N, C-alpha and C positions, 0 to 999 in steps of 0.2 A: 813462930820462930822469927827472930830478928836477925838480920844480917847487915853488916856495915860494909858495903861494896867499895873497894878501893879502885883507883884509876888504873892500877896495874893489871886488873882483869882485862882491860880493853886494849892494852899495848900489844903491838905486833911482836911476834917471836923474834928474838935476836940471834938465833942459831937454828940450823937444820937438824942438829943432834938433839932429839927429844930427851935424852938422858941428862943433858946439860941445862934444861929449862928450869928456871926458878921463878915462881910466882910470888907476888907480894902477899903477905898474910892479911886475911880479912877476919874481923871479929864477929862471932855469932853468939846468940843466946837462944836456948830452947827452954820454954817454961814447962812446969809440971803438967799443966793442962794440955799443952800441945804435945808433949811426950806421950801422955795417956791416949790422946786421940790418934796419934801415929801408930802406937802399939796395937790399937783396936782395928786399924784399917786393914783391908784386904790387899790393897796396893797403894804405895805412896807415889803421888804424882808431883814431881818437882816442877815448879813454875819458875823457869829460868835456870841457866847453867850454874850460876853461883849458888842458888839454892840446892841444886843437885850436889855440888861440891861439898856444901855444908852437911847434907844428909849422909853422904859417903864418908865424910871425915868424922862426924860426931855420932853417927848412928841415930837412934831415936830416943836416947836418954836425955833427961833434963840436965841442964848445966850451961856452961859458957866456955868459950875458948877461941882459938884462932885456927884458920885453915889456910894452908898454902898448897893444898893437894893439886897436883897436875895430873889430869886424866887424858890419856891418849889411847888409840886403838890397842887392844890387848888387855885393857883394864877389866877386872871382873867386878861387876856391880853387886853390892851386897844388900842395899837398902831401898833403892829406887826402882820402881816398876814402870814408870812412864815419865815423859818429859814434854813440857810445853815450852818452846823457845823460839826466839827470832832466828832469821837467817843471818849468820855471822860472816864477817869479812874473811877473805883468804889470808893465810899467814898468821892467824890468831890461835891462842890456846882454846878459845871457845869453839872454833870449828873442829879442832881435833877432838874435843870432848863430844861433840855431836856425832862425829864419825865413830868414836868408841861406843857410844850408846846405840846408834842406829845400825852400825856396821858400815864399813868403808864403801862398799858398792851401793848400798841404798842411799847413803849420804850423797855420793857422787851423782846418782840419778836424780835425787830431789833437787840438788843445787843446779844441775843442768836444766831441769824443768823451770826452776825459778828464774834463771838467766833468760831462757827462751821467752818466758811469759812476762818478763820485766817486773818481777816482784821487787818490792823495796827491801833493802837489807838493813841490818843493824838495829839499834835500840828502838827506833820508832817505825820499823818496817813490818813486813808480813811475818807470820809465824807458822810453826808446824807443831803437830802433836805426834809424838813418837811413842809407840807402845813396845 
């Protein structure tokens, strides 16, 4: 899978009303061989939040397109079974996606631990594996 990540992914949210959030579109391509591999997998593991957004937008079919999918708590995941991701900054769409995937309480507990233990946040920081 190829994903062209845009700067909009990392921008802080401009509103507290999640219904009003609009993300920049990001272009993706899923090859025939990647699609076949994903269809054969028992569980898809997204490496990164933007990869997860692509999987949830595109499914596991070969093709190309764009996604501007915004995922917040309450979203029902259809294709992704696990997530490897960095610890993201407060006030970002990425943190809401993590809370949607892990559950709000587990995400809060993980982030509290990360702050206490002085984990590094953001793109070059520590990461977590969420099942």
